[in-house]
SEDRENMAR-89711 format. One record per residue (C-alpha): residue in three letters; x, z, y. Coordinates in steps of 0.2 Angstrom, whole numbers, plus 5000, padded with zeros to 4 digits. Layout:
(ALA (X Z Y));
...
//
This chain:
(MET (4604 4688 4181));
(PRO (4588 4690 4170));
(CYS (4572 4683 4176));
(PRO (4561 4697 4183));
(PHE (4545 4688 4175));
(SER (4551 4686 4157));
(PHE (4537 4687 4145));
(GLY (4535 4692 4127));
(ASN (4532 4682 4111));
(ALA (4517 4685 4099));
(ASP (4527 4698 4090));
(GLY (4530 4708 4106));
(ARG (4549 4704 4108));
(ILE (4555 4699 4125));
(ARG (4559 4680 4127));
(ASP (4573 4675 4138));
(VAL (4570 4660 4150));
(ASN (4582 4649 4160));
(ASP (4582 4648 4179));
(ASP (4570 4633 4180));
(ALA (4557 4642 4169));
(CYS (4560 4658 4179));
(ALA (4556 4648 4195));
(GLU (4541 4641 4188));
(LEU (4535 4659 4183));
(VAL (4538 4666 4200));
(GLY (4528 4652 4208));
(LYS (4513 4655 4196));
(LYS (4514 4674 4200));
(LEU (4514 4671 4218));
(LEU (4499 4659 4217));
(THR (4490 4671 4206));
(ASP (4493 4686 4218));
(ASN (4488 4675 4233));
(LYS (4472 4670 4225));
(MET (4468 4689 4221));
(ASN (4472 4694 4239));
(PHE (4462 4680 4246));
(LYS (4447 4685 4235));
(ASN (4449 4703 4240));
(PHE (4450 4699 4258));
(SER (4435 4688 4257));
(LEU (4425 4702 4249));
(ILE (4430 4714 4263));
(LEU (4426 4701 4276));
(ALA (4409 4698 4268));
(SER (4405 4717 4267));
(GLY (4410 4719 4286));
(LEU (4399 4705 4291));
(SER (4385 4711 4281));
(LEU (4387 4728 4290));
(MET (4388 4720 4307));
(ALA (4372 4710 4303));
(ALA (4363 4726 4297));
(SER (4368 4736 4313));
(ALA (4363 4721 4324));
(ALA (4346 4721 4315));
(LEU (4344 4739 4318));
(ALA (4348 4738 4336));
(GLU (4336 4724 4339));
(THR (4322 4734 4330));
(PRO (4310 4739 4344));
(LYS (4308 4758 4347));
(ILE (4291 4765 4342));
(GLU (4284 4773 4357));
(PHE (4269 4785 4354));
(PRO (4257 4791 4368));
(ALA (4261 4808 4375));
(PRO (4248 4821 4372));
(SER (4251 4827 4391));
(PRO (4256 4811 4400));
(ALA (4268 4811 4414));
(CYS (4262 4808 4432));
(THR (4270 4805 4449));
(LEU (4261 4808 4465));
(LYS (4268 4801 4481));
(GLN (4260 4805 4498));
(ARG (4265 4804 4516));
(VAL (4258 4817 4528));
(GLY (4263 4813 4546));
(LEU (4281 4808 4544));
(THR (4284 4819 4529));
(ASP (4285 4811 4511));
(ILE (4279 4823 4497));
(GLU (4282 4819 4479));
(ILE (4275 4828 4464));
(ASN (4281 4825 4446));
(TYR (4271 4834 4433));
(SER (4262 4832 4416));
(ARG (4243 4832 4413));
(PRO (4236 4841 4398));
(ASP (4217 4841 4393));
(VAL (4205 4854 4390));
(LYS (4199 4848 4373));
(GLY (4185 4861 4372));
(ARG (4197 4876 4374));
(THR (4196 4891 4386));
(ILE (4210 4887 4398));
(PHE (4213 4901 4410));
(GLY (4215 4918 4402));
(ASP (4218 4910 4385));
(VAL (4228 4894 4384));
(VAL (4236 4898 4401));
(PRO (4237 4918 4401));
(PHE (4233 4928 4416));
(ASP (4247 4937 4425));
(LYS (4261 4926 4417));
(VAL (4272 4913 4425));
(TRP (4265 4895 4421));
(ARG (4274 4879 4423));
(THR (4259 4872 4431));
(GLY (4255 4858 4419));
(ALA (4264 4854 4403));
(ASN (4281 4849 4396));
(LYS (4294 4851 4410));
(ALA (4290 4862 4425));
(THR (4281 4853 4439));
(LYS (4293 4847 4452));
(ILE (4288 4845 4471));
(VAL (4299 4837 4484));
(PHE (4297 4838 4503));
(SER (4307 4825 4514));
(THR (4306 4837 4529));
(PRO (4303 4855 4532));
(VAL (4285 4860 4530));
(LYS (4274 4876 4531));
(PHE (4268 4880 4514));
(ALA (4253 4891 4515));
(GLY (4259 4897 4532));
(SER (4277 4900 4527));
(ASP (4292 4890 4532));
(VAL (4300 4879 4518));
(PRO (4316 4869 4520));
(ALA (4316 4850 4515));
(GLY (4321 4848 4497));
(SER (4316 4849 4479));
(TYR (4307 4864 4470));
(ALA (4299 4869 4454));
(LEU (4281 4873 4457));
(PHE (4277 4888 4446));
(THR (4261 4898 4447));
(ILE (4255 4915 4440));
(PRO (4236 4913 4437));
(GLY (4225 4928 4439));
(LYS (4206 4930 4438));
(ASP (4204 4934 4456));
(GLU (4221 4929 4464));
(TRP (4235 4917 4460));
(THR (4253 4917 4465));
(VAL (4260 4900 4469));
(ILE (4279 4899 4468));
(LEU (4292 4887 4474));
(ASN (4308 4890 4464));
(LYS (4325 4882 4470));
(VAL (4329 4876 4452));
(SER (4319 4861 4452));
(ASP (4323 4853 4435));
(GLN (4317 4865 4422));
(SER (4311 4864 4404));
(GLY (4294 4873 4406));
(ALA (4296 4891 4412));
(TYR (4307 4897 4398));
(LYS (4322 4900 4409));
(TYR (4312 4904 4425));
(ASP (4322 4916 4436));
(GLU (4313 4925 4450));
(LYS (4329 4927 4459));
(GLN (4329 4909 4463));
(ASP (4312 4909 4471));
(ALA (4312 4901 4488));
(LEU (4294 4907 4491));
(ARG (4279 4916 4484));
(VAL (4262 4915 4491));
(LYS (4245 4922 4486));
(VAL (4230 4910 4485));
(LYS (4212 4913 4480));
(PRO (4206 4902 4467));
(ILE (4189 4893 4469));
(GLU (4177 4890 4455));
(ILE (4170 4872 4455));
(GLY (4154 4866 4448));
(ARG (4160 4855 4435));
(SER (4174 4855 4422));
(VAL (4189 4844 4425));
(GLU (4195 4838 4408));
(THR (4213 4833 4413));
(PHE (4224 4844 4423));
(VAL (4227 4836 4440));
(ILE (4237 4840 4456));
(ASN (4230 4831 4472));
(ILE (4235 4830 4490));
(ASP (4218 4829 4500));
(ASP (4211 4832 4518));
(ILE (4226 4822 4525));
(GLN (4228 4824 4544));
(PRO (4242 4819 4555));
(THR (4250 4836 4554));
(SER (4242 4844 4538));
(SER (4235 4842 4521));
(GLU (4229 4852 4506));
(LEU (4238 4853 4489));
(ASP (4225 4856 4476));
(ILE (4229 4862 4458));
(VAL (4213 4858 4448));
(TRP (4209 4861 4429));
(ASP (4193 4865 4420));
(LYS (4182 4874 4433));
(THR (4196 4881 4444));
(LYS (4204 4874 4460));
(VAL (4218 4882 4469));
(PRO (4220 4875 4487));
(VAL (4237 4877 4496));
(LYS (4238 4871 4514));
(ILE (4254 4861 4519));
(GLU (4258 4859 4537));
(VAL (4270 4847 4544));
(SER (4278 4845 4562));
(TYR (4284 4829 4569));
(LYS (4278 4829 4588));
(ASP (4295 4835 4595));
(LYS (4305 4823 4585));
(LEU (4294 4808 4589));
(VAL (4292 4813 4608));
(SER (4311 4813 4610));
(GLN (4312 4796 4601));
(ILE (4298 4788 4612));
(GLU (4306 4795 4628));
(ALA (4323 4787 4623));
(GLU (4315 4771 4618));
(MET (4305 4769 4634));
(ALA (4321 4773 4644));
(SER (4331 4760 4636));
(ASP (4334 4742 4640));
(ASP (4325 4736 4625));
(LYS (4312 4722 4629));
(ASP (4301 4725 4614));
(LYS (4294 4742 4617));
(PRO (4280 4750 4608));
(TYR (4269 4753 4623));
(PHE (4252 4754 4614));
(GLN (4258 4765 4600));
(ALA (4267 4777 4612));
(ALA (4252 4778 4624));
(ALA (4240 4781 4610));
(PHE (4251 4795 4603));
(TYR (4252 4803 4620));
(TYR (4234 4802 4622));
(GLU (4230 4809 4605));
(ASN (4242 4824 4607));
(ASP (4237 4828 4625));
(LEU (4255 4824 4632));
(ASP (4260 4817 4648));
(MET (4244 4806 4653));
(LYS (4253 4798 4668));
(LYS (4266 4790 4656));
(ALA (4252 4786 4644));
(LYS (4243 4776 4657));
(ALA (4259 4767 4663));
(TRP (4262 4762 4644));
(ILE (4244 4757 4640));
(ASP (4244 4746 4656));
(ALA (4260 4737 4651));
(ALA (4252 4735 4633));
(VAL (4236 4727 4640));
(LYS (4247 4716 4651));
(GLU (4256 4710 4636));
(LYS (4241 4708 4624));
(ASP (4223 4709 4631));
(LEU (4215 4714 4614));
(TYR (4200 4725 4612));
(TYR (4207 4739 4603));
(ILE (4221 4741 4616));
(VAL (4209 4740 4630));
(HIS (4198 4753 4622));
(THR (4213 4765 4621));
(GLN (4215 4761 4640));
(ALA (4197 4766 4643));
(LYS (4199 4783 4634));
(ILE (4215 4787 4643));
(LEU (4207 4783 4660));
(ALA (4192 4794 4655));
(LYS (4203 4808 4650));
(MET (4212 4807 4667));
(GLY (4195 4808 4676));
(ASP (4194 4790 4682));
(LYS (4177 4786 4676));
(ALA (4175 4770 4686));
(GLY (4191 4763 4678));
(ALA (4186 4769 4661));
(LEU (4169 4761 4662));
(ALA (4176 4744 4667));
(ALA (4189 4745 4653));
(ALA (4176 4750 4640));
(LYS (4165 4735 4646));
(HIS (4179 4723 4645));
(SER (4184 4730 4627));
(LEU (4166 4728 4622));
(GLU (4166 4709 4627));
(LEU (4182 4706 4618));
(ALA (4176 4715 4602));
(THR (4159 4705 4602));
(LYS (4169 4689 4603));
(GLY (4180 4695 4589));
(ASN (4165 4701 4578));
(ASP (4172 4718 4577));
(TYR (4156 4729 4575));
(ALA (4165 4745 4574));
(PHE (4173 4743 4591));
(GLU (4157 4737 4598));
(ARG (4149 4753 4592));
(MET (4164 4764 4599));
(ASN (4163 4755 4616));
(ASN (4145 4757 4618));
(GLU (4146 4776 4614));
(LEU (4160 4777 4626));
(ILE (4150 4768 4640));
(LYS (4135 4779 4636));
(SER (4146 4795 4639));
(LEU (4153 4788 4656));
(MET (4136 4783 4663));
//
């Protein structure tokens, strides 16, 4: 059998080789091929490692973050037992005419910048006197020169007002804008005038404020919880808090008295005794109220609480 690796002479003719020579040629050929394959593999491996290193370097490069022209803001506020959250962006006036120009009259506005403003209520509320279920809403407005329309839309996550659909409105209310005496540079939404059962949502920009009253209700729910707790076998009962709540909301004053008496028995503290005096006064027991107020005054004086000293003196004066 001829050697598969025969080679030619200088004149180009094929030179035959014996078996030993053929074996030697085969060995050299395999060694050469292996060296070439190893070299190619090394080049491929080196290239792959270089690409991986480059990718890792790119991944480790910190992302450049620039300040937003209209920065995002999240407002969280509890009113009574209702949590209200508002997510919106805050553009600036920057010397421009805002309402009637930058924000046209009689057109739906996202009430801020970037995404539509989002408002979330944890419980049902009254929004400008109308009932609104708990949930998330987009807060749109239609500014007008003399009257605004404030809208709660059921599609809460929207990019601006581009896909606003009136059919998805949960509520529309009319509100009179108020001209304020100074220009507010940065658009702001506030929740002010916070009372146990109400607050005011204020939309403010430039020289315009749009107030919307929000009302919450928790009395019935809390009363049922208090009654259940007081009727239970729980030894650690909220006597003071329950008595104060019943006093402030003109509920069952007999229960309020029983609970405040129990609270004073547990802790003879001036602020608890002061509430006891007010409950007795509301029930018409002036003598008992006067005695309690004087005792609270003594405790407040020892505790250097000047605020309760003043309140007790005013209560004593009213009972004399």
